[in-house]
FIMAR-919645 format. One record per residue (C-alpha): y, z, x; residue in one letter; residue number from 1. Coordinates in pm, whole numbers. Layout:
N
<site yy="Y" zz="Z" xx="X" rest="a" nr="NUM"/>
...
This chain:
93
<site yy="1045" zz="-1037" xx="845" rest="m" nr="1"/>
<site yy="1002" zz="-1339" xx="1065" rest="a" nr="2"/>
<site yy="634" zz="-1282" xx="1142" rest="r" nr="3"/>
<site yy="362" zz="-1506" xx="1011" rest="e" nr="4"/>
<site yy="52" zz="-1368" xx="843" rest="g" nr="5"/>
<site yy="-3" zz="-1041" xx="660" rest="p" nr="6"/>
<site yy="144" zz="-718" xx="790" rest="i" nr="7"/>
<site yy="-2" zz="-376" xx="714" rest="t" nr="8"/>
<site yy="199" zz="-55" xx="692" rest="r" nr="9"/>
<site yy="58" zz="293" xx="652" rest="l" nr="10"/>
<site yy="332" zz="526" xx="528" rest="l" nr="11"/>
<site yy="310" zz="902" xx="500" rest="e" nr="12"/>
<site yy="617" zz="1090" xx="382" rest="v" nr="13"/>
<site yy="656" zz="1465" xx="369" rest="t" nr="14"/>
<site yy="929" zz="1518" xx="110" rest="g" nr="15"/>
<site yy="918" zz="1409" xx="-253" rest="l" nr="16"/>
<site yy="1282" zz="1299" xx="-238" rest="g" nr="17"/>
<site yy="1208" zz="1077" xx="59" rest="e" nr="18"/>
<site yy="900" zz="939" xx="-117" rest="l" nr="19"/>
<site yy="1082" zz="848" xx="-437" rest="f" nr="20"/>
<site yy="1368" zz="690" xx="-238" rest="d" nr="21"/>
<site yy="1140" zz="487" xx="-13" rest="l" nr="22"/>
<site yy="865" zz="380" xx="-251" rest="y" nr="23"/>
<site yy="1063" zz="136" xx="-472" rest="p" nr="24"/>
<site yy="1214" zz="-35" xx="-168" rest="r" nr="25"/>
<site yy="876" zz="-77" xx="-2" rest="v" nr="26"/>
<site yy="717" zz="-195" xx="-326" rest="r" nr="27"/>
<site yy="991" zz="-459" xx="-363" rest="a" nr="28"/>
<site yy="931" zz="-573" xx="-3" rest="a" nr="29"/>
<site yy="559" zz="-616" xx="-73" rest="t" nr="30"/>
<site yy="648" zz="-850" xx="-359" rest="a" nr="31"/>
<site yy="859" zz="-1069" xx="-132" rest="e" nr="32"/>
<site yy="663" zz="-1058" xx="196" rest="h" nr="33"/>
<site yy="297" zz="-1056" xx="302" rest="p" nr="34"/>
<site yy="290" zz="-678" xx="351" rest="v" nr="35"/>
<site yy="37" zz="-415" xx="248" rest="v" nr="36"/>
<site yy="179" zz="-64" xx="209" rest="a" nr="37"/>
<site yy="-31" zz="249" xx="164" rest="v" nr="38"/>
<site yy="136" zz="581" xx="92" rest="f" nr="39"/>
<site yy="-67" zz="895" xx="162" rest="v" nr="40"/>
<site yy="43" zz="1196" xx="-42" rest="l" nr="41"/>
<site yy="-31" zz="1558" xx="29" rest="t" nr="42"/>
<site yy="-226" zz="1759" xx="-225" rest="h" nr="43"/>
<site yy="103" zz="1925" xx="-331" rest="a" nr="44"/>
<site yy="263" zz="1583" xx="-398" rest="q" nr="45"/>
<site yy="-37" zz="1458" xx="-598" rest="a" nr="46"/>
<site yy="93" zz="1590" xx="-932" rest="a" nr="47"/>
<site yy="362" zz="1319" xx="-934" rest="r" nr="48"/>
<site yy="141" zz="1032" xx="-820" rest="r" nr="49"/>
<site yy="140" zz="873" xx="-1165" rest="d" nr="50"/>
<site yy="517" zz="823" xx="-1140" rest="e" nr="51"/>
<site yy="464" zz="568" xx="-863" rest="l" nr="52"/>
<site yy="371" zz="227" xx="-1003" rest="e" nr="53"/>
<site yy="105" zz="78" xx="-779" rest="e" nr="54"/>
<site yy="36" zz="-289" xx="-718" rest="t" nr="55"/>
<site yy="-256" zz="-460" xx="-544" rest="p" nr="56"/>
<site yy="-58" zz="-446" xx="-217" rest="v" nr="57"/>
<site yy="139" zz="-122" xx="-255" rest="c" nr="58"/>
<site yy="-105" zz="166" xx="-290" rest="r" nr="59"/>
<site yy="-87" zz="545" xx="-318" rest="v" nr="60"/>
<site yy="-365" zz="773" xx="-191" rest="l" nr="61"/>
<site yy="-394" zz="1152" xx="-195" rest="v" nr="62"/>
<site yy="-522" zz="1372" xx="87" rest="q" nr="63"/>
<site yy="-789" zz="1449" xx="172" rest="p" nr="64"/>
<site yy="-911" zz="1097" xx="225" rest="l" nr="65"/>
<site yy="-1162" zz="934" xx="451" rest="s" nr="66"/>
<site yy="-1115" zz="645" xx="688" rest="a" nr="67"/>
<site yy="-1335" zz="450" xx="448" rest="r" nr="68"/>
<site yy="-1089" zz="517" xx="162" rest="d" nr="69"/>
<site yy="-799" zz="397" xx="372" rest="l" nr="70"/>
<site yy="-989" zz="91" xx="492" rest="r" nr="71"/>
<site yy="-1084" zz="-2" xx="134" rest="r" nr="72"/>
<site yy="-717" zz="0" xx="25" rest="e" nr="73"/>
<site yy="-597" zz="-192" xx="330" rest="l" nr="74"/>
<site yy="-869" zz="-455" xx="302" rest="m" nr="75"/>
<site yy="-813" zz="-489" xx="-72" rest="g" nr="76"/>
<site yy="-443" zz="-549" xx="-16" rest="g" nr="77"/>
<site yy="-504" zz="-798" xx="262" rest="l" nr="78"/>
<site yy="-761" zz="-979" xx="48" rest="k" nr="79"/>
<site yy="-506" zz="-1001" xx="-233" rest="h" nr="80"/>
<site yy="-241" zz="-1145" xx="-2" rest="i" nr="81"/>
<site yy="-478" zz="-1400" xx="149" rest="l" nr="82"/>
<site yy="-629" zz="-1513" xx="-181" rest="t" nr="83"/>
<site yy="-296" zz="-1524" xx="-365" rest="e" nr="84"/>
<site yy="-149" zz="-1736" xx="-87" rest="s" nr="85"/>
<site yy="-461" zz="-1957" xx="-105" rest="r" nr="86"/>
<site yy="-512" zz="-1917" xx="268" rest="l" nr="87"/>
<site yy="-868" zz="-1799" xx="235" rest="i" nr="88"/>
<site yy="-1126" zz="-1701" xx="-25" rest="k" nr="89"/>
<site yy="-1298" zz="-1370" xx="52" rest="l" nr="90"/>
<site yy="-1597" zz="-1206" xx="-117" rest="p" nr="91"/>
<site yy="-1540" zz="-878" xx="-310" rest="p" nr="92"/>
<site yy="-1478" zz="-567" xx="-97" rest="v" nr="93"/>
């Protein structure tokens, strides 16, 4: 990733196999790069949510969700990236 500044990714996967294959790779990428990842699970996938270890920048949400819910997670992740990198100090979300 040759871009400067934080990058946000919203990921929605339909199959549990795909989710459990993709999630660890994305979570590892968020540890190495200024990326926020938000996975949105269906109600049927929600039973296995606890198996996905979240971080401040790699989040898991369950449908239904509001735009406000999504915004809160994205802004929280971006705030974490910016404050951890000491680029900026932001007030609480």
